[in-house]
N, C-alpha and C positions, 0 to 999 in steps of 0.2 A: 151629683154622682156619689158613689160610695166608695170609700178606700179602706182596705184592711191594713191594720198595723200590728205587727208583731212586736211585743215589748217585753223587756226583761227587767224586772223589779229586784231591789235587795232581797226580796223574799222569794226570787225564782220566777218562773214564767205563769202568766195568767191561764185560765182554763182553755182559752181559744184566742185567736186574733180579736182586736177590738175593731168593729166595724163602725167606722165614722161615716155618718149620714147627715142628711139635713132634713128636718121638719121645721121650717122657718128658722130654727136657731140651731145650735150644734147638739147633737145627742149621739151616744154609741151604745147600741144594743150589744149586750154579750152574752154568751151562754155560760151558766155557771158549771154544768156537767160536761162541757165540751160539745161541739155540734153533734156528735154521734153518741152522746149520752154514754161516754165510756168512763167517766170517773165517778167514783161512788161518793155519797155525801161527805163521809169522814175524809176522804183525800183531796176534796176540792180545795185548791190553794186560795182560800178566802182573803188572805193577806194580800197576795199578788193581785188578785181581781180588784180589790178595792183601791190598793195604792196606784195601780195603772190608771184607773178612772180619775183619781184625784190629780195625779199628775198630768192627765190630758186636759185638767182645767174644768172637770165635771163639777157641778154644783148640787145636782139632784140626782139620786138614784131611786128609780121606781122599778121594783121588780116584780115578777109573776111568781107564784107558786103553787103547785098542787097541794091539796092537803086533805086529810080526812076530816070528817064532821063528827064532833063529839055531843051534838045537840040536835034533838028532833027537828027543831024548826029551820036548822041549816040543812038544805036539801041538796043533794048532788046536783051540780049545775049552778048553785048559788055562788055569789062573790061575797067574800068578808074583807072589808078594809081594816085589817088588825091594828090594834093600838097598844097591845101588851103582849109579853112573852113569859114562859116558864121554861127554864134551861134544864134538859135532862141529857144533854151531851156530855160525853166524858173524856174525849181524845182530841180536843180542838184547841188551837192556840187562839185566844180572844182578844190579842193586843199587838200593836206594832211594836211595842216597847218590851220585847221579849228577851232582852239581855244578850242578844247575838251581836257579834262584832260589827255587822253591816246595818244593823237596826239603829233608830235614833236612840240617843241616851236617855235614862232616867226610867221612872215607873209612872204609869198613867192609871190613876183612879178614876175612870169616867163616870160621872152619875148616870144612872139608867132609870130614873123615875119616869121619865117620858122618852121610851126608846126610839119613837117614829115621830117623824116632822108632822105635826098637827095641821100646820097650815096646807102642806102638800096634800095631806089626807082630805082635808075639806074640799080642795078642788076635785079630787076624784070622786068624793061622795056625790057631789053636786053634778059632775059629768055622768056619772052612772045612773042616778036618778033622771037626769035629762034624757038619757038613752033609753029609759025604761027597763034598764037591767036589774033584776032582783038583787039588792045588795044590803048585807048587814054593815051598819056604819061603825060597828064596835066589834072587839073580839080579842080574847087572848090565845095566842098559839103556843102549844107545848111542842118544842123541837126536841126529838129523840135522836140518839146516836145512829141508828140504822145500821146497816142496810136492811135489817129484818124489820117487819111490822111488829106492832104491840101484841103482847099476850091480852087474853080478855080481862084478867085481874088488873093489868096495868091500865088498860083502856078505861075500866070502870073507875079506877083510882084518879085518873085524870079528869074524868067528869066531876068527881066529888072535889077535886081541888078548883074548880071553876074555869077550866080550860073549855074553850068552844071548838077549837080545831087543832089538828096535829099534822106536823111536817118534819122533815129532816134537815133543812136548810137556813131557817131564820136566824139562828145562832150559829155561828158567830158574825154572820153578815151584817146584821143590824147594830151589832156592838162596834165592829171595825168602822162602818160608815159613820157611826158617831163620833169615834176617835178622830177620823179623817175630816170632821166638820161638814159632812154632806147632809142635805135634807133627803132622808131616807123614808120611803113608803112602799108598802107591799100590798099587792093585789092577789089574795089568796083565793083559789078556786076549789071549792068542794068537789071531791070525785066520788066519794063514797062514805059510808058510816063506820070507818074502822072496823072493830069487831065486837063493840059493846052491845049492839042492837039485836035482840032476840027476833027470830024469823027473819032475818035480813042476811043476804049473802054476805060473808065475811069479806074483808078487802082482798083483791087480788090484782096483780099486774094487768091483766087483761081489761078489766072493768075500768080501772084507773085511766089506761090510755084511751079507751072508748070514750068515756066522759070528757077527758082532755081534748080529744079531736072535736067533740060536738060543741065545747064551750071556748075553744082558743080565740074564736072571733070576738066574743064578749070582752075579753082582756084587751085585745088589740084595738078594738073600736074605742074603749075607754082611753087608752094610751094615745091614741091617734087625735082624739079630741082634747084631751087634757094636756098634751105637750105645747101645742100653740098657745093655750090660755096661760100656761105657767111661763112661757117666753113672754107674754106681754105683761106680766106683773112685775112689780118692783120688789125685789128679794134682798136688798142690800142689808136691811137690819136683820132679817131672819137669818142670813148666811153669817154675817158678822157675830150675831149672838152664838151660833153653832160654833164658829172658829174659836171664839173667846172661851167657850166652855172647854173646848177640846185642849187648848193651850193652857188654860189655868188649871187642868187636872194632872198636869205632869210634874212630878216631883224630881228635880235634877239632882245628881249625887253632889253631895257637900264636898268641896275641895279644902 
């Protein structure tokens, strides 16, 4: 069965209830924009969302995200298992160690050379290929502040920077997951070609939603196959390494 749990964290309330269910092991899907999609990307309480999952004993965070494609060969409907990000956000707290009285003490300088959990990504790649889903096994996500889409000049610049896909939520989610010692992976679904592509309809909400509807089943079939596999693997070393990295990155105040 599934239970809903409303939790409060030192960082306030998560986007929505945690829905605790069972796929062989424990997992809790949660929605970052709230179930009614009422929270804009800037105002998502990423700190509360990740903290709540960590407190629940969550070890893996596998997310889905809609994104725009910045590459000809990443077609709408394709899945990209991203491995890197470029941060173009401007208004978001990217740490739990934010100096607030209720936050943990110290400053955290978390390394970000490998933002995503490669082992989790490998499982997702294998599963996607096994299911015959067209999937790009690498990719760099540029995360913009939003809620507006990019100007054409920005879109062209991001292509020159080597970004492959664009969204509004990967940062700070991936950063906070790293601080929390979670194995984080993201299934990015391309919905459109942003606005860089000549002779192509520029991105608009209607088309994004249409492609999302058509492709939601791809992501969920990957998840439903991958989660039981992940549950059968031994993650102790991976999780310990993640935890060690997050603990050793914190500089405590000198007394």
